[in-house]
N, C-alpha and C positions, 0 to 999 in steps of 0.2 A: 248498473242501470243501462238498459239498452237504448240505442240511439233511435229517436223517432224518425222514421223515413218520411213523414209528412213535413218535417221541419227543414228540409233541404232548401237551399237558396234557389230562387227562380232566376232564370236567365233574363237579363235586362235587355229589352229590345227598344230601340229608339227610332224615331222618324228620320228620314234622310235630311229633312230641314234642320233638325237639331244637330246632326253631324256636320252639316254645311256651316252652320254658325260656329261650331266649336273649332273646326279646322280652317275657317276663313277661306273657303273655296267657293268658286262659282258653281252654280247649279249644274251646268254642262259638264264641268270637270269632275264633280262628284259622281254624276251618273256614268261617266266614262269609266271611272274606277270601279263602280259597282257592277258594270257590265262585264268586267274581266272574268274569265273562267275560274280563276282562283277564288273569287269572292262568292261563288254559289253557296258554299256552306255557311256563310255569315248572313245570308238573306232569307227571310221568311215572307211568303206571300200572305196578304190579308185581303181577301175578296178577289175580284178579278184584276184590279189594277194596282192596288195599294201594296206597299212593302214596308217591312220593318227590318232593321239591321241589328244583329247581335254585336253590341259594341265591343265586347272583349275579344271575340273572334276577329272582328274587323281590324282591330289594332294589331293583333298577333300576325295576321296575314300581311298587313302593310309593313310590319317590321321585317318579316321574312323577305318580302319583295324588294324593299329598298335598303336593306342592310348589306347587300352584296356589293 
């Protein structure tokens, strides 16, 4: 039986506020991390000002940055 291409899992995007609560960071510190050039691939714009963060990518990048 063939795999249904429509049944792929969708990427989970979260609001920065949810990440902030999960990581127990201040708002300023979280946005400093998100402004880093490495984080561009984890961020998606929603409208003119809003953003959502790909949670899986975010943690992969953090792991690479801080594991050294």
